[in-house]
C-alpha positions as CSV (number, residue, x, y, z in Angstrom):
1,X,-120.4,261.6,-0.1
2,X,-122.9,263.1,2.4
3,X,-122.7,266.6,1.0
4,X,-123.6,265.3,-2.4
5,X,-126.6,263.4,-1.1
6,X,-127.8,266.4,0.8
7,X,-127.5,268.6,-2.2
8,X,-129.4,266.1,-4.4
9,X,-132.1,265.8,-1.7
10,X,-132.5,269.5,-1.5
11,X,-132.7,269.9,-5.3
12,X,-135.6,267.3,-5.7
13,X,-138.9,269.0,-6.1
14,X,-141.9,268.0,-4.0
15,X,-144.1,265.4,-5.4
16,X,-146.8,266.8,-7.6
17,X,-149.9,264.6,-8.3
18,X,-150.8,266.6,-11.3
19,X,-147.5,265.8,-13.1
20,X,-147.3,262.2,-12.0
21,X,-146.3,260.0,-14.9
22,X,-147.9,257.0,-13.3
23,X,-151.5,257.8,-13.4
24,X,-153.9,255.5,-11.5
25,X,-156.4,253.6,-13.6
26,X,-159.2,254.0,-11.1
27,X,-160.2,256.7,-8.6
28,X,-159.8,255.6,-5.0
29,X,-161.8,255.3,-2.9
30,X,-164.6,254.3,-5.3
31,X,-168.1,255.6,-4.9
32,X,-169.8,252.7,-3.2
33,X,-173.3,254.0,-4.1
34,X,-172.5,253.3,-7.8
35,X,-171.1,249.8,-7.3
36,X,-173.0,246.6,-7.2
37,X,-173.3,244.5,-4.0
38,X,-171.0,241.9,-5.5
39,X,-168.3,244.3,-6.4
40,X,-168.5,246.0,-3.0
41,X,-168.0,242.7,-1.3
42,X,-165.0,241.9,-3.5
43,X,-163.4,245.2,-2.6
44,X,-164.1,244.7,1.1
45,X,-162.7,241.2,1.0
46,X,-159.6,242.3,-0.8
47,X,-159.1,245.1,1.8
48,X,-159.6,242.8,4.7
49,X,-157.0,240.3,3.3
50,X,-154.5,243.1,2.6
51,X,-155.0,244.6,6.1
52,X,-154.6,241.2,7.7
53,X,-151.3,240.7,5.8
54,X,-150.1,244.2,6.6
55,X,-150.7,243.9,10.4
56,X,-149.6,240.3,10.8
57,X,-146.8,239.9,13.3
58,X,-145.8,236.2,13.2
59,X,-142.8,236.5,15.5
60,X,-144.8,238.4,18.2
61,X,-147.7,236.0,17.9
62,X,-145.4,233.0,18.3
63,X,-143.7,234.6,21.4
64,X,-147.1,235.3,23.0
65,X,-148.3,231.8,22.4
66,X,-145.1,230.2,23.7
67,X,-145.0,232.4,26.8
68,X,-148.7,231.7,27.5
69,X,-148.3,228.0,27.3
70,X,-145.1,228.1,29.4
71,X,-146.9,230.1,32.1
72,X,-149.9,227.7,32.1
73,X,-147.6,224.6,32.2
74,X,-145.6,226.1,35.1
75,X,-148.7,226.9,37.1
76,X,-150.1,223.4,36.6
77,X,-146.9,221.6,37.4
78,X,-146.3,223.8,40.5
79,X,-149.9,223.3,41.7
80,X,-149.8,219.5,41.2
81,X,-146.3,218.8,42.5
82,X,-145.3,221.5,45.0
83,X,-148.1,223.7,46.3
84,X,-149.4,223.0,49.8
85,X,-152.6,224.8,50.7
86,X,-153.2,223.0,54.0
87,X,-151.9,220.1,56.1
88,X,-154.5,217.6,55.1
89,X,-153.9,215.3,52.1
90,X,-154.6,216.3,48.5
91,X,-155.7,214.5,45.4
92,X,-152.2,214.8,44.0
93,X,-150.4,213.0,46.9
94,X,-149.8,209.8,44.9
95,X,-148.4,211.8,42.0
96,X,-146.2,213.8,44.4
97,X,-144.8,210.6,46.1
98,X,-144.1,209.1,42.7
99,X,-142.3,212.3,41.6
100,X,-140.3,212.4,44.8
101,X,-139.2,208.7,44.4
102,X,-138.3,209.3,40.7
103,X,-136.2,212.4,41.5
104,X,-134.5,210.8,44.4
105,X,-133.6,207.8,42.2
106,X,-132.5,210.2,39.5
107,X,-130.5,212.8,41.5
108,X,-129.6,210.8,44.6
109,X,-126.4,208.8,45.2
110,X,-126.6,205.5,43.4
111,X,-126.6,202.3,45.4
112,X,-123.8,199.9,44.4
113,X,-124.8,196.4,43.3
114,X,-122.1,194.9,45.5
115,X,-123.6,196.6,48.6
116,X,-127.1,195.3,47.6
117,X,-125.7,191.7,47.2
118,X,-123.8,191.9,50.5
119,X,-126.9,193.2,52.4
120,X,-129.0,190.5,50.8
121,X,-126.5,187.8,51.8
122,X,-126.4,189.0,55.3
123,X,-130.2,189.0,55.5
124,X,-130.2,185.4,54.3
125,X,-127.6,184.5,57.0
126,X,-129.6,186.1,59.7
127,X,-132.8,184.4,58.8
128,X,-131.3,180.9,59.0
C-alpha cells in the first residue's frame, strides 16, 4: 500500500499556476488606489471577520477564563477566611467565626438528641 502511495506522490507534477483549470475571477490583492472607499471598507471588514474566525481559539479562551476566575476566587476566599497578616483583629473576623462554626457543625461529631435532652433535664434538676 505505502509503495503505491509513494510512487503516485512522486509522479505528481508540481502545481503550475499557468495551467490551473480553476482560474480566479479577480486578481488578489486588488489595487486599492482604483477602488472606492466603500469597496475598500467592505474588503477590510471581510478580511477582519475572516481573520477573527481563523484565529479564534474557543477552547483556549474558555480555559483561560475559567483558570483566571478560579485563581481570583481562591485568592479572595483565602484572604477573607484564612490569611492572618497581624495579631490584631480584621474586618473579616465575624465572617471567619461564622465559617468556623459552620464547618465545625458540618464536619464535627454530631451531638445526639438524647444527650441534649439528658443534659437539659439535669440542668432543670440542679436549678430547682
